[in-house]
N, C-alpha and C positions, 0 to 999 in steps of 0.2 A: 703794060699791065692794063687790062680793061677795067671799067667800074665794077663790074660784076665779079670779076677776079680778086679785086680788092675787097669788096664786101666780104667775100667768102674767106679770105686771108684774114681779116679782121675777126670775123667770127671764130675761126679756129684757133686764133691767138688767145681770144678770151678764154674759150673752152679749156685750152692747154694751161694756161696761167691758174685757172681753178684747180685743176689737177695737181698740178706742181705745188701750190699753196696748201693744199689739202692737210689738215693735221695727220701725223702718222702716229700717234700715240693714243692709246684708248680712251675715249670720251668718258669721263665718270657721269652716269646719269643716276645710278644709286649711290647716295652719300653714306660714307660710314659714320656710325653713331659711336661705337665703343667696341673694345676688344676685353677679353678676360682669359687671361691675365691682360694688364694694361701694358702698353707699350714701355719696356724698360724696366717693368716691375720685377722684384726679387722675391718669389714666394718660398716659404719654409718647407712645403712638401709638394711633392709632384702632383699637378692636378689630373683626374682622370678623363678630363675633356677640356676643350678649348673652344670658345665661342666668339665670333665676330658678328656684330648686329650693323644693320644697315636702316635706312629710313623707307624702304620699300621693299617688295618682295623680290627674291632673288632666285637663281638656279646656279648649282656648281657647274662651272665649265668643264669641258672635257679634257683640258689640259690646264696647268699653270698652277695647281694646288699641290703644295708640298710643305712638309716638315723637315727642317734641317738642324744637325747638331752644329756646335760650334766651329768644326772644321768643314762644314758643308756636306756631311754625309746623310744621305735620305733616313728619315726615321719613318718606319711602317706606321701609317695611320689612315683612318677612314674619313672621308670628308662627305659630308651630308647637308642640305640645305632644307630648311623649314621653314617658309614664310619670309620672313626679313632676317632670319639668322642662320648662319653657317656655322656648324658643329664639326669640330676635329676630335676624334677619339683614337688616341695612341694604342698601337697593339699591345705594348708592354708599358709598364711603370716607366716614367721618364728618370733617368739618374741626374746627379748634380751637374750644374753647368748652364751654360747659355744655349737657347734654342731659337731659330729662326722660323716663322710661319709665313709663308707666301699664299695669297689666295687670287684666285681669278673666278669671278662670278658674273652671270648675265641678268641684267637689271629687267624690270617689267618691259621696257620698249625694247627689248633684245640687244642692248649694248653691253660691250664687255666692261667690267671694273676691275682692276688689278690694284693690289697693295700688299703691304707686309708689316710685320711687326715682330719685336723680338722680346724674350722675357728669360729670366734664370730662375732655376730651381737650386737652392740652398745658397749658393754664392756664384757671382758671374764666373765665366771661363777666364783665364789669363789672355787667351788671344781668340780673336772671333772674326770670321770671314765677313766682308761688306755685305750687306743684303743684295742677292742677286737682281740685277735689273731685269726688266721686261723687254724681250726683243721684238717689236712691233715688226710685222712683214709688210713692207712698203709695196711689194708686188702685189699682195692680197688686198691692201687698202685701195690701190690706183684701180686694179680690175673690178672691184666691188663697186668703186664709183662710176665706172665706165657702164657696169652692167645695170646700176641704178638708172643711170640717165637713159639708157636703151629701154627699161622696164617702164619709166615713167612716162618719156615720150611715146613709146607705142601704146601704152594703155590710154592716155589721154588723147591721142590722134584717133586710136581705134573707136573708144567710146564715142568721141565727137563726130567721126565719119558716119557712125551707125545713126546717129540723130540728123546730121545732114542729109544723109542718103534717103532718110524717111521723108523730108521735107523737099527733096529735090526729085521725087518720083515723076510728078507732072514734066519735069524737063528731060529726065532721063528716059522716060517712057517714048519720048518722040525723038531723041537724040542717041543712036547706038554707040557712038564714039564717046560721048559723056559717060553712059552707063558703064561701059567696060572700063574705061579709065577709073572711075570712081570705084569699081569693084577691085580692081587692081591695087589702088591705094589702100583700101581697107584691108585686104590680104596682106600687103606689106606690112601694114600697121600691127596686123594680128601677129605676124611672125616675130617682128621685133619685140612685141610685148611677151610672146610666149619663151622666146630665146632668153631675154633679159630675166624673167622671173625663174626660168629652169636653171639657168646660170648662176643665179643668187643663192640657190639653196646650198650647194658646196662651198661657194665663196663666203656666205655668211657663217658657216660652221667653221671654216678656217680662220675668219676673222675673229669670231667668238672666243675661240679656243687660243688664238695666237700661234697656230702652227703654220708651218709653211705650205705651199702648193702642193697638192698630190698627197698630204699626209693623212692619217686617219683621224676623223674629226668628232667622232661619237655622234654622228647626225641621226636623228629619228624621224619617222614620218610625221609625228605630231609636232614638230617644229614650225613655229610662224612662217618661216620661209617657204617651207614645204607646202603648208596651207595654202599661202597665198599664190604659190605656182599652180596649184591644182585649181584654185579660183579663175586665175586668169585663162587657163587652158579650157576649162568648161565654159567659162563665159564667151571666148573666142569662137569655141565650135558652135555655140548657140546663135552668136551674130552671123557667123558666115553661113551656117546650115539653115537660116530662116526661110529662104526660098523653097527648100526641100522638107524641112521638119516641122515648120509651124509657121505662125504668123507674126504680127508685129509684138505681141506679148512675149514671145520667146525672146526676140532680139532685145526688148527692154530688161528682161530678167537677166540676160547676158551682159548687157552694159551695167546693170546694178552690181553683177558678180565682180566684173574686171575693176571697176572702179572700188568696190568694197574691198579688194584684195590689199589696196594702199592703206586701209585702216588697221589691217590685221597686224602690221609691224609698225614700228615708229614712235614718235614722241608722244603721240596721243593715247598710247597705251599707260604712259605713267602718269599723266596729269588729268585731273578731274576738274568738276564732277563728270563722270562718265556720260551722263544723259545730256551733257551741253557740249563736251569737247569732241565725242565722236561724230554726232549729226553734223556739227560745225566742219569737221574734217570731211565728211562725205559730201557736204554743201560746196566746201571749197574746191574738190578735185572734180566735181561734177560741173561746176562752172566753168572751171577752167578746160574741161575736156570738150564743152560746148564750143567754146571761144577758139582752142586750138585746134579742132577738127574742123570746124567751119571754116576757119582761114584755108587749110589745106584742101578741104573740099571746094572752096571757091576757086582756087587756083586751079584744081583738076579740071573742073566745069569749064571755067573761062578758056583754058589751053585747049579745050576742044572747040573752041569758036562756035558756041550755039546761036541761034537767034538772038538778034539785038534785045528784043521783047523778053524773051527769056531771061538772058543775062541781066538785065535792068531789074526785073521782078526778083531774082534770086538774090543780087547785091542788097535790094532794098530790104528783103526780108531777113537777110543774115544781120544787116546793119542793125535793124529793130532788136533781134535776137541777142546780138553782141552786146548792147547797151544793158539789157537786163542781166547777162551773164556776167558782166564786170561789177555790175553793183553787187550781186550776190557773192563774186568773188572777194569784193573788198570785206563784205560783212563777215565771211568766214575766215578772212585772214585775220581781221581784227580779234576776232573772239579767240582764235588759235594763240595769237600772240600773246594776249592778255593773260590766259590760263597758262601757257607753256614758259614764256620767259620770265615772269615774276616780277619784272620792274621794266620802266620806261627808259632808266638809265642803261639798261643792259644793251640798248641799240648800238651804243658806242663803247661800252665797256667789255663786251665779250665778242668773241669771234663769231658766235652765232647771230647775234645782233648786227653786226656790220654786214654779214652776207644777207641778213633779212633786207637791210637798207639797199644792198645792191640789186637784190631781187625787186623791191618796190621801185627803185628808180628805172630799171629797164622795163617793168611794167607799165610805169608812167608814160614812158616814151613809145610804147604800143599803143596806149590809150589815146595819146595826141596824134598819132599816125590815123587811128581809126576814126577819131573826131573830124581831122581834116577830110579823109574820104567821105564820111557821111555828109558833110556840108558842102564839099567841092566838087565832089565826083559822081556821088550816085545818081543824083537827078541828070546828068550828062551821059551816062553809060549807053542808054537806048539809043541817042542820036549822034554819039560822037566816037568813032573808032580811036582817036587818039586818047579819049578819056579812058576807053576800056585798056588800052595798053599802059597807061600811067598806073590805073587801078592795080593791074596785074604786079607792077613793079613794087607799088607800095604794099600790097598783100605779101608779096614775097620777102620785103624787108621785116614786116610785122611778124612773119613766121620765123624768120631768122632771129630775131629778138625773143621771141618766146622759146626758142631753142636754148638760148643763152638761161632764160629763166628755169628750164628744165635741167639745165647743168648745174646751176646753183643749188636747185633743190636736191639733187643727187648729192651733193656735199653737205647740206644742212641734215640730212638725216643720220648724219656719221658726227655730227659736232655737237657737243654738250650745250643745251641751251642757257645753261646759267652757271656763272663762275661760282667757286667754293662759297665766296661771301655771300652772293646772292641767294644761293640755294639755302644755306643757314637760315637767312632772313624771310624767304619765300614760303608760301604755303602749298599743300597739294589738296586742296579741299575735295573731299569725295574720295580720295585715294585712286589708286591704279584701276584701269579698266580690266575687269575679269573676263573669262572666256564667254560667260553668259551675256554680258553687255554688247562685246563685239558680235557675237551671233546675232542679235537683236538687232543690231544695226545693218548687219549683212542681209537679213530677211527683209528689212524695211526698204533696203535700197533695192533690191531685187522686185519687191512688191511695188514701189513707186515707178522704177523704170518700166515693169509690165504695164501699168495703168496708164503712163505717161505715153508709151508707143501705141496703145490702143486708141488714145485721143489724137495723136498727131494727123491721122488722115482727115480730120476736121478742120485741123489749121492750114492746110496746105491747098485746100479748094481754090483759094482764089489765085493760084498758080497755074491752073487748067487752062 
């Protein structure tokens, strides 16, 4: 077995372990506050409505909500969610006996939450069926994690390659091979991003409802996953169509759209304040995109064997950009973990925290490899062919490690960031982000992307 084959086998094994160890039960992001009637309560008269209250806004899932009698027979009832309260209105007055209420709602960050309670009218029934358990669909969970990884990787590389492509114009203008290869890599990333985002639309609906693959899921075009898919597709069209449709500002707006799609769903929708968490999330993914896309871009350009002078200048420029990207990435990550996790001890007490630690350790490995590149290889690239070959190998290792980071991230989005005890003790200052806050961040991201791309030509003049 060659060294390259061994590295690929190790990387594949790490990713496979992440998928195998992924939680298969619904992760509770909206926490139950109380129910009326309370669990186990015996009420003298039949209530005309039942309520279940949570600590954040919820939406009733397309499936998984039902009211059962003591024998397990369904009782006709209407389920509706208003804010943080789920209301159940029986179609007819309930008779004496015990009833089981099962619910499945979608929290503000699009994660499903399931639970159940029982109560009795008049007096408890002599025999009562056990509370039906929720059968999570492992196939849906695994496919959703794969689609998340494809979308995250595609979006980050697509946005990063768009930035790198603008910086590399002086080189690609002289080198037709590098230009064509960079264009193909950008197109491939766009296809991956769009495919992952579009596949997540039905997969998310099945995941939220708890239904198996291919079933009716009650999906609507207003679902966050559908909105995110539209943003990715429009952003990809803007980036790939820039040479024909417009100038750098259009590509910048497209970058803002594809990166903004990652803020439409996820943990940042649930934890506030929105004015801090959403921009921090956008900063986090933008920095990661510049770093990841730049690594891929450098590999593509160096593989085309450009002039030694061009290669040296591109490597030096990206090395400087990567330092800033890593610094901003760290700032965004610290802010997000502080607001989302709720406690430092969550790093080792929760599955979410342990995955964050894995992500930090792998990222630190990439930083160490990058620092070694900067201090040992960058200066020698122009004069040494061996340095260029070594640099390509190190860049490939960095890109592979970042692939593991993307895989971890795809699992993190489906894991509850707080245990039940930490969730009770923590705060959600500012409350979940509403549609207005998300829209404002999307507009801000597109505007900043357009402005940045208008300024990029002035930053690349020294490469000419």
